[in-house]
DOBA-65439 format. One line per field, with one value per residue (C-alpha): residue in one letter; x negated, y, z negated. Coordinates in Angstrom, 3 decimals. Layout:
N
resn (a:...)
c1 (X:...)
c2 (Y:...)
c3 (Z:...)
end
This chain:
584
resn (x:x:x:x:x:x:x:x:x:x:x:x:x:x:x:x:x:x:x:x:x:x:x:x:x:x:x:x:x:x:x:x:x:x:x:x:x:x:x:x:x:x:x:x:x:x:x:x:x:x:x:x:x:x:x:x:x:x:x:x:x:x:x:x:x:x:x:x:x:x:x:x:x:x:x:x:x:x:x:x:x:x:x:x:x:x:x:x:x:x:x:x:x:x:x:x:x:x:x:x:x:x:x:x:x:x:x:x:x:x:x:x:x:x:x:x:x:x:x:x:x:x:x:x:x:x:x:x:x:x:x:x:x:x:x:x:x:x:x:x:x:x:x:x:x:x:x:x:x:x:x:x:x:x:x:x:x:x:x:x:x:x:x:x:x:x:x:x:x:x:x:x:x:x:x:x:x:x:x:x:x:x:x:x:x:x:x:x:x:x:x:x:x:x:x:x:x:x:x:x:x:x:x:x:x:x:x:x:x:x:x:x:x:x:x:x:x:x:x:x:x:x:x:x:x:x:x:x:x:x:x:x:x:x:x:x:x:x:x:x:x:x:x:x:x:x:x:x:x:x:x:x:x:x:x:x:x:x:x:x:x:x:x:x:x:x:x:x:x:x:x:x:x:x:x:x:x:x:x:x:x:x:x:x:x:x:x:x:x:x:x:x:x:x:x:x:x:x:x:x:x:x:x:x:x:x:x:x:x:x:x:x:x:x:x:x:x:x:x:x:x:x:x:x:x:x:x:x:x:x:x:x:x:x:x:x:x:x:x:x:x:x:x:x:x:x:x:x:x:x:x:x:x:x:x:x:x:x:x:x:x:x:x:x:x:x:x:x:x:x:x:x:x:x:x:x:x:x:x:x:x:x:x:x:x:x:x:x:x:x:x:x:x:x:x:x:x:x:x:x:x:x:x:x:x:x:x:x:x:x:x:x:x:x:x:x:x:x:x:x:x:x:x:x:x:x:x:x:x:x:x:x:x:x:x:x:x:x:x:x:x:x:x:x:x:x:x:x:x:x:x:x:x:x:x:x:x:x:x:x:x:x:x:x:x:x:x:x:x:x:x:x:x:x:x:x:x:x:x:x:x:x:x:x:x:x:x:x:x:x:x:x:x:x:x:x:x:x:x:x:x:x:x:x:x:x:x:x:x:x:x:x:x:x:x:x:x:x:x:x:x:x:x:x:x:x:x:x:x:x:x:x:x:x:x:x:x:x:x:x:x:x:x:x:x:x:x:x:x:x:x:x:x:x:x:x:x:x:x:x:x:x:x:x:x:x:x:x:x:x:x:x:x:x:x:x:x:x:x:x:x:x:x:x)
c1 (-135.022:-133.386:-135.445:-138.764:-137.635:-137.096:-140.457:-142.220:-140.434:-141.102:-144.738:-145.484:-144.031:-146.050:-149.267:-148.257:-147.703:-151.182:-152.932:-150.969:-151.950:-155.617:-155.607:-153.976:-156.542:-159.490:-158.085:-157.606:-161.180:-162.445:-164.295:-163.898:-166.543:-164.789:-161.451:-162.857:-164.268:-160.889:-159.082:-161.779:-161.202:-157.445:-157.919:-160.291:-157.806:-154.982:-157.194:-158.114:-154.471:-153.496:-156.304:-155.130:-151.560:-152.653:-154.957:-152.209:-149.767:-152.221:-153.345:-149.802:-149.018:-152.167:-152.225:-150.592:-146.967:-147.481:-150.399:-148.420:-145.553:-148.036:-149.449:-145.996:-144.807:-147.896:-147.442:-143.804:-144.552:-147.382:-145.126:-142.407:-144.959:-146.392:-142.978:-141.907:-145.010:-144.513:-140.846:-141.553:-144.567:-142.654:-139.691:-141.897:-143.975:-141.823:-140.512:-143.978:-145.727:-146.435:-147.558:-149.867:-151.427:-151.955:-153.623:-155.941:-156.919:-157.406:-159.659:-161.781:-162.102:-163.006:-165.835:-167.154:-166.379:-165.000:-166.155:-163.966:-160.980:-161.955:-162.156:-158.818:-157.127:-158.774:-157.716:-154.183:-153.652:-155.252:-153.284:-149.953:-150.985:-151.892:-148.610:-146.754:-148.686:-148.055:-144.386:-143.910:-145.493:-143.169:-140.114:-140.869:-140.145:-136.415:-136.152:-137.762:-141.272:-140.141:-137.417:-139.798:-142.466:-139.981:-138.318:-141.647:-142.972:-139.860:-140.051:-143.734:-143.147:-140.313:-142.383:-145.307:-142.942:-141.300:-144.682:-145.815:-142.584:-142.606:-146.029:-145.271:-142.288:-139.652:-138.040:-137.113:-136.794:-135.802:-138.528:-137.054:-133.695:-135.321:-137.500:-134.610:-132.287:-134.941:-135.910:-132.413:-132.692:-136.177:-135.047:-132.294:-134.720:-137.336:-134.673:-134.209:-137.972:-138.132:-135.502:-137.433:-140.652:-138.854:-137.664:-141.231:-142.471:-139.942:-141.079:-144.689:-143.854:-144.473:-140.816:-138.921:-135.786:-132.734:-131.860:-128.146:-126.082:-124.166:-122.761:-121.845:-121.185:-121.235:-117.687:-118.547:-122.150:-121.884:-125.059:-125.473:-122.761:-122.996:-122.761:-125.810:-127.789:-126.943:-127.097:-129.795:-131.852:-131.854:-131.197:-132.491:-129.222:-128.765:-125.558:-126.273:-127.770:-129.173:-129.189:-132.797:-132.371:-129.416:-130.973:-134.193:-132.219:-130.010:-132.834:-134.900:-132.352:-130.047:-132.732:-134.557:-131.356:-130.729:-134.241:-134.091:-130.560:-131.020:-130.237:-133.498:-131.967:-131.472:-134.893:-135.476:-138.423:-141.203:-140.569:-136.904:-137.771:-140.376:-137.846:-135.256:-137.736:-138.997:-135.444:-134.260:-137.302:-136.819:-133.123:-133.733:-136.564:-134.431:-131.620:-134.053:-135.403:-131.897:-130.633:-133.703:-133.207:-129.420:-128.601:-129.225:-131.896:-130.941:-129.988:-132.445:-132.797:-129.720:-128.093:-125.270:-123.767:-122.842:-121.036:-122.905:-121.297:-122.648:-125.219:-125.430:-122.943:-123.410:-123.573:-126.657:-127.522:-129.909:-131.906:-133.976:-137.068:-138.989:-138.712:-141.890:-141.989:-141.130:-141.398:-139.303:-139.522:-136.453:-135.509:-133.162:-131.151:-128.285:-127.478:-127.511:-125.626:-126.020:-124.905:-128.226:-127.877:-127.786:-130.774:-131.311:-132.751:-135.015:-137.658:-139.269:-139.384:-141.111:-139.255:-140.186:-138.073:-136.749:-134.345:-131.130:-127.789:-124.443:-122.381:-118.800:-119.046:-122.287:-125.651:-128.200:-131.643:-132.166:-135.025:-136.373:-138.723:-140.950:-139.728:-138.883:-139.159:-136.520:-136.404:-133.509:-133.977:-134.882:-136.192:-134.617:-135.938:-135.885:-137.102:-139.326:-136.330:-134.227:-136.985:-137.248:-133.468:-133.659:-136.352:-134.019:-134.968:-138.664:-141.228:-143.779:-147.335:-148.564:-145.139:-144.710:-147.722:-146.363:-145.184:-142.416:-139.988:-141.001:-140.291:-138.400:-137.638:-134.970:-136.142:-134.547:-136.519:-134.711:-135.923:-133.902:-132.651:-130.563:-129.327:-130.052:-128.058:-130.002:-129.140:-129.323:-131.350:-128.492:-127.909:-124.977:-125.196:-127.519:-128.197:-130.986:-131.690:-132.114:-133.903:-133.210:-136.157:-137.553:-140.962:-141.602:-144.566:-145.802:-147.067:-150.568:-150.058:-149.643:-147.121:-144.778:-142.651:-139.705:-137.035:-133.445:-131.490:-130.215:-128.962:-127.963:-126.233:-124.561:-122.342:-118.574:-116.580:-115.137:-118.512:-119.862:-117.012:-117.537:-121.254:-120.511:-118.108:-120.703:-123.313:-120.982:-120.525:-124.270:-124.848:-122.435:-123.937:-127.496:-126.700:-125.096:-127.876:-130.642:-129.085:-128.481:-131.238:-134.078:-133.451:-131.804:-134.231:-137.216:-136.127:-135.075:-138.374:-140.424:-138.274:-138.639:-142.440:-142.540:-140.212:-142.128:-145.400:-143.954:-142.756:-146.148:-147.856:-145.643:-146.321:-150.096:-150.449:-151.517:-149.094:-150.260:-151.650:-150.039:-149.757:-152.338:-150.712:-151.113:-153.270:-156.555:-157.960:-157.944:-159.382:-161.402:-163.229:-165.342:-165.346:-162.710:-161.709:-161.316:-160.562:-160.412:-158.955:-156.090:-156.759:-154.357:-153.681:-151.590:-150.465:-148.549:-150.518:-148.696:-150.282:-148.922:-152.253:-152.603:-155.752:-157.619:-160.013:-162.023:-160.977:-157.865:-157.813:-157.016:-156.317:-154.989:-154.231:-153.031:-155.672:-156.597:-159.022:-160.866:-159.870:-156.109:-154.890:-152.457:-148.926:-145.434:-144.061:-145.896:-148.643:-150.858:-151.446:-150.292:-148.772:-145.238:-144.769:-141.948:-138.929:-137.531:-139.264:-138.040:-138.073:-140.697)
c2 (129.305:130.430:133.627:131.818:129.178:131.895:133.544:130.176:129.248:132.562:133.017:129.322:129.285:132.323:130.688:127.347:129.015:130.553:127.411:125.259:127.370:127.375:123.623:122.931:124.981:123.435:119.951:120.732:122.013:118.839:120.777:118.319:120.014:123.385:121.666:120.081:123.421:125.026:122.555:123.052:126.809:126.317:124.163:126.718:129.539:127.562:126.912:130.603:131.655:129.192:130.544:134.124:133.189:131.365:134.249:136.838:134.710:134.072:137.697:139.027:136.664:137.021:140.792:142.868:143.764:147.225:146.161:143.099:145.340:147.474:144.453:143.057:146.446:146.774:143.258:144.016:147.253:145.606:142.666:144.985:146.916:143.716:142.258:145.555:145.669:142.028:142.536:145.670:144.125:140.990:143.095:144.571:141.494:138.395:138.399:138.105:136.447:133.120:134.672:137.190:134.528:132.240:135.023:135.953:132.351:131.636:134.651:133.646:130.086:131.255:133.339:130.305:131.779:128.721:130.052:133.111:130.775:129.127:132.551:133.511:130.466:131.118:134.793:133.978:131.455:133.561:136.654:134.851:132.983:136.128:137.756:134.650:134.412:138.049:137.823:134.566:136.022:139.020:136.835:134.573:137.536:137.282:133.463:130.321:129.364:125.830:126.949:129.521:126.922:124.297:126.761:127.971:124.416:123.322:126.392:125.823:122.107:122.794:125.556:123.193:120.570:123.086:124.388:120.858:120.018:123.281:122.638:119.009:120.179:118.587:121.799:125.025:127.995:131.556:133.292:136.772:135.691:133.549:136.366:138.854:136.672:135.848:139.524:140.456:137.954:139.176:142.820:141.939:139.897:142.674:145.121:142.958:142.742:146.543:146.921:144.478:146.459:149.675:147.986:146.903:150.425:151.773:149.292:150.305:153.977:154.988:155.939:157.712:158.908:157.468:154.761:155.627:152.546:153.177:149.736:147.087:143.562:141.906:140.619:139.116:137.941:135.591:133.845:130.435:131.036:130.569:134.327:134.828:132.229:133.925:137.610:137.588:134.573:135.338:139.057:140.293:142.092:142.134:142.482:146.173:148.512:151.875:155.017:154.707:150.978:151.603:154.614:152.710:149.727:151.839:153.996:150.907:148.307:150.411:151.930:148.603:146.767:149.333:148.773:144.968:144.673:147.224:145.496:144.504:145.289:148.940:150.053:153.679:155.514:156.547:160.325:159.759:157.672:160.232:163.065:161.056:160.302:163.862:165.227:162.769:163.510:167.276:167.106:164.764:166.916:170.059:168.298:167.223:170.758:172.251:169.846:170.409:174.190:174.363:171.722:172.890:170.928:168.755:170.698:171.384:169.732:167.980:169.659:168.589:169.935:167.785:168.191:166.426:164.269:162.322:163.535:166.829:168.869:171.397:171.996:171.354:171.532:168.958:169.769:167.018:168.797:165.809:162.040:160.188:156.429:155.425:158.910:162.073:165.662:167.451:170.926:171.093:174.284:175.034:174.905:172.049:172.479:170.535:171.100:172.835:175.391:176.163:175.394:176.986:174.651:175.710:173.038:170.762:167.055:164.092:160.766:157.254:154.554:151.994:149.924:149.886:151.038:151.687:154.715:155.422:152.922:154.318:152.553:154.368:154.154:154.662:156.954:157.696:160.505:161.830:164.002:167.638:170.005:172.733:175.488:177.552:181.302:183.170:181.904:181.231:181.116:177.830:176.792:173.774:171.901:172.613:171.338:168.173:167.709:167.884:165.219:162.825:163.954:163.328:166.094:166.109:165.709:169.058:170.738:170.554:172.762:175.432:178.618:180.844:180.373:179.002:180.429:177.698:177.200:174.732:172.348:169.713:167.003:165.551:162.368:162.500:159.628:159.875:157.956:159.235:158.242:155.820:157.528:161.218:161.304:163.391:163.090:160.819:160.929:162.229:161.201:160.151:160.679:163.826:164.353:167.407:168.868:171.785:173.402:175.206:177.484:178.757:182.243:180.796:179.537:175.853:174.100:171.222:169.363:167.217:165.318:165.923:163.220:162.841:160.107:159.232:161.625:161.221:162.939:162.822:160.783:163.837:165.372:161.954:161.481:164.999:164.311:161.081:162.945:165.664:163.015:161.517:164.941:165.577:162.156:162.873:166.323:165.031:162.105:164.382:166.974:164.353:162.379:165.226:167.550:165.061:161.483:162.067:164.867:162.781:159.671:161.649:163.534:160.324:158.903:162.118:162.015:158.407:159.104:162.228:160.290:157.572:160.206:161.911:158.566:158.069:161.620:161.339:157.787:157.624:155.730:152.418:152.663:149.394:145.733:143.273:140.617:136.958:135.776:133.920:134.713:138.068:138.396:141.552:142.262:145.073:143.809:142.477:138.881:136.611:132.958:130.897:127.663:126.974:125.284:123.625:123.815:121.592:124.543:127.445:130.618:133.234:136.144:139.267:141.059:142.209:141.574:144.829:145.655:148.584:147.717:146.123:142.353:140.218:136.516:133.933:131.430:131.536:132.697:129.965:129.389:126.340:127.268:127.030:130.326:130.549:130.745:131.220:128.530:125.543:124.781:121.867:123.123:120.815:123.870:124.329:127.605:129.884:129.950:132.989:136.063:135.269:131.462:128.933)
c3 (-118.993:-115.728:-115.682:-116.067:-113.560:-110.941:-111.611:-111.461:-108.226:-106.517:-107.546:-107.043:-103.536:-102.480:-103.709:-102.148:-98.756:-98.773:-99.991:-97.556:-94.543:-95.549:-96.197:-92.827:-90.919:-92.772:-92.151:-88.459:-88.270:-89.926:-92.629:-95.510:-97.685:-97.538:-98.212:-101.375:-102.510:-101.863:-104.140:-106.774:-106.610:-106.903:-110.011:-111.532:-110.869:-112.530:-115.588:-115.860:-115.645:-118.365:-120.541:-120.004:-120.942:-124.112:-125.090:-124.703:-126.687:-129.531:-129.595:-129.865:-132.751:-134.866:-135.364:-138.127:-137.501:-135.996:-133.797:-132.729:-131.633:-129.675:-127.837:-127.031:-125.783:-123.572:-122.181:-121.412:-119.547:-117.575:-116.691:-115.384:-113.311:-111.808:-110.983:-109.432:-107.240:-106.240:-105.309:-103.262:-101.491:-100.597:-99.462:-96.731:-95.818:-96.316:-92.732:-91.180:-94.115:-92.436:-89.150:-90.843:-93.064:-90.118:-88.136:-91.020:-91.699:-88.007:-87.647:-90.630:-89.336:-85.831:-87.272:-89.143:-92.553:-94.348:-97.704:-97.132:-96.905:-100.197:-101.827:-100.284:-101.848:-105.229:-105.282:-104.138:-106.926:-109.644:-108.618:-108.689:-111.839:-113.781:-112.774:-113.925:-117.219:-118.161:-117.251:-119.178:-122.319:-122.035:-121.305:-124.275:-126.573:-125.743:-125.881:-127.215:-126.125:-125.208:-122.786:-121.299:-120.529:-119.282:-116.897:-115.516:-115.086:-113.195:-110.955:-110.120:-109.471:-107.033:-105.381:-104.801:-103.378:-101.048:-99.920:-99.044:-97.199:-95.258:-93.776:-93.126:-91.100:-93.331:-94.577:-92.812:-95.151:-94.334:-96.322:-95.936:-97.358:-100.055:-101.379:-101.143:-103.267:-105.853:-105.837:-107.047:-109.901:-110.826:-110.891:-113.379:-115.481:-115.373:-116.589:-119.687:-120.212:-119.956:-122.693:-124.871:-124.283:-125.264:-128.470:-129.307:-128.534:-131.039:-133.689:-132.990:-133.493:-129.868:-129.340:-132.114:-130.307:-128.652:-131.203:-131.229:-130.351:-127.128:-126.384:-128.934:-127.603:-131.025:-130.584:-127.190:-127.578:-130.536:-131.791:-130.150:-127.537:-123.769:-123.356:-125.549:-123.585:-120.285:-121.208:-123.883:-122.845:-119.106:-118.672:-122.047:-122.866:-126.654:-128.657:-129.332:-126.747:-127.784:-125.684:-124.547:-123.813:-121.534:-119.800:-119.094:-117.747:-115.461:-114.073:-113.282:-112.161:-109.976:-107.677:-107.431:-106.452:-103.719:-102.348:-102.531:-101.108:-98.304:-94.955:-93.222:-89.837:-90.791:-92.029:-92.957:-91.457:-93.805:-93.521:-94.387:-97.454:-98.555:-98.289:-100.224:-103.011:-103.257:-103.247:-105.907:-108.065:-107.764:-108.628:-111.559:-112.888:-112.645:-114.529:-117.257:-117.721:-117.738:-120.398:-122.571:-122.452:-122.753:-125.359:-128.921:-130.811:-133.797:-136.930:-139.726:-143.145:-144.505:-147.519:-149.835:-153.069:-156.066:-159.377:-162.190:-164.870:-167.820:-170.306:-168.420:-166.455:-163.725:-160.002:-157.934:-154.255:-152.791:-149.645:-148.023:-146.736:-145.399:-145.118:-144.166:-144.461:-148.027:-149.553:-149.386:-150.591:-152.016:-153.145:-156.158:-156.762:-159.117:-162.829:-165.346:-168.657:-171.903:-175.481:-176.105:-173.337:-169.638:-167.476:-164.035:-161.376:-158.505:-158.155:-155.573:-156.329:-154.695:-154.630:-153.523:-151.872:-154.347:-152.224:-150.206:-151.563:-149.860:-150.881:-149.771:-146.931:-145.539:-145.554:-147.662:-149.225:-152.949:-154.006:-157.491:-158.487:-161.243:-164.103:-163.401:-166.371:-166.831:-169.426:-170.736:-170.393:-173.558:-176.897:-180.276:-183.835:-185.720:-189.124:-189.663:-191.129:-188.025:-185.747:-187.876:-187.627:-183.839:-184.049:-185.854:-189.373:-188.887:-189.197:-186.396:-187.649:-189.016:-189.074:-192.887:-193.387:-191.075:-192.741:-191.573:-188.698:-185.284:-181.852:-179.959:-176.261:-175.191:-172.425:-170.212:-168.429:-165.406:-163.678:-160.453:-158.331:-155.193:-152.162:-148.639:-145.578:-143.368:-140.095:-141.055:-144.327:-145.759:-149.536:-150.427:-154.216:-156.929:-160.507:-162.838:-166.518:-168.591:-171.906:-174.086:-175.913:-177.862:-177.663:-180.969:-181.578:-184.951:-185.617:-185.591:-182.036:-182.838:-180.575:-181.362:-178.812:-179.870:-177.904:-178.859:-177.051:-173.498:-171.166:-167.608:-165.245:-161.857:-159.314:-159.582:-156.965:-155.233:-154.449:-153.412:-150.914:-149.600:-149.150:-147.241:-144.931:-144.376:-143.566:-140.952:-139.351:-139.391:-137.826:-134.979:-134.315:-134.405:-132.159:-129.591:-129.610:-129.717:-126.883:-124.433:-125.594:-126.131:-125.015:-121.627:-120.579:-121.693:-119.782:-116.704:-116.770:-116.785:-113.996:-111.954:-112.264:-111.039:-108.113:-107.088:-107.252:-105.003:-102.538:-102.432:-101.793:-98.734:-97.538:-97.893:-96.580:-92.960:-90.724:-89.309:-85.775:-84.733:-85.659:-84.372:-82.224:-83.174:-80.297:-80.433:-76.947:-75.187:-71.686:-71.075:-67.829:-66.437:-62.852:-60.437:-61.107:-58.083:-57.508:-54.322:-55.666:-58.046:-61.357:-63.745:-67.435:-69.636:-71.754:-70.207:-70.392:-72.392:-74.184:-75.744:-75.260:-71.611:-69.604:-69.152:-66.395:-65.174:-61.592:-60.088:-60.406:-57.362:-57.260:-54.802:-57.584:-61.159:-63.605:-66.026:-68.833:-70.007:-73.590:-74.112:-75.505:-78.382:-77.048:-78.350:-76.054:-77.506:-79.975:-80.912:-84.481:-87.240:-88.940:-87.550:-85.753:-86.850:-84.579:-86.340:-87.635:-91.159:-91.112:-92.031)
end
């Protein structure tokens, strides 16, 4: 609620300042028709902004899960970009905001362009309103919709009240300090929105790295506590922060706080800032490339060995070749032994996710697969009676008429099941069911297949514990290599590109030729100006724009004008003049 209150207060006050200045000038000019059109435009802009906010909210909630995550991630990134632009723009213009607006409005009114003022008010409100709507939709993802709307409504209401009181002369507000303090709050809030957008991007499949938990505040941020309301509801800081969450927050919040909190009385020249940005971007980019080249990539497929128990014995090695969604591909190697013989294993099996299962204290996912057929090496000779005995005393159809002995091959059908570690996809345990069988062939080429018993199999506790320990080691190695070889270089590289782009913009931008002074009358002459009698004026003549002439000007009395010029000593405008560069 506090976060949306601040955004409503800040955006609302900026719009109220612009609308208030325009309304004051139109009222002073007596242009009631233009004033009515201005308020109509303001109402239309507010309605459009509300419609945009409702549309974004409905759109993000009516899509399938993955598309919904995409929309929410996009809204979050756009909101952070808009807030960042707003904070930086206001950081440079808040001191002279009122004076610049007054000069622009006065110039438009002097040229008779009242409709331009109406358009100015409409665009000001719709710009601030769209920024607010996008940010509120993004902020609502980390809190309740009711608190989001209440906070924003209170902020806008107070902003409108302050804007009215300022231009009635009842309140004096240091705009530079106000926007600097609220800028600090908005930077912290935008950092939380950025982490939320990164989380949605991960759920949407846009980001697949950096999900290792770096900070765990579960013992401090309890559900429903004051800490959760402040840290999660306001700043977007969740109980568990992953590597990419924390890196994104630090690389955004820390530089922005330096910019916002930099003393206004000690500004840095543009070339200095450009060099700092280019240098920081170059160093960061070099660090990203170095880490990506030096740190070893994550290890290959996870492998574990198991000793089988149950209806079959033996030793097998399981290699996880690929895990994609709810399916996985395995390679089985080793030897399986039964009472009927020894069966070598070197097969590939496909398995499908069946559910969650914990093994040896580690979270896992249970997979089951299709039957894998194994055959014992060599062949034996069996009589029809022996084949019937293997079949439980029943002769397969057509076997009684067979003459002579049959050539038999012992078979074993294994339907594997296993549990893979959630974090590393390493095997934690293996099992399944086996079925013994015989494939007997007569001299005439007729084949009979019979099953000869079987049952469940599994891995013994010792090999399961060893597999769990190996999975923990693999997890630690992969986390370290992924973090320093992939996540950190990737994040630093993106940050370096943005910083270098900002530096190049400052290098290529042409410096301003000078600021236009806030005067409404400038005297320009091409001939000497003379006067033989003094005249009087009720307003002292003061101008910051010098009178220019093609020839020296001479006068025996003070130069006056029948139109009182705008002065800094006194004013007859109903809009109070600023007594400080940063005060309203």
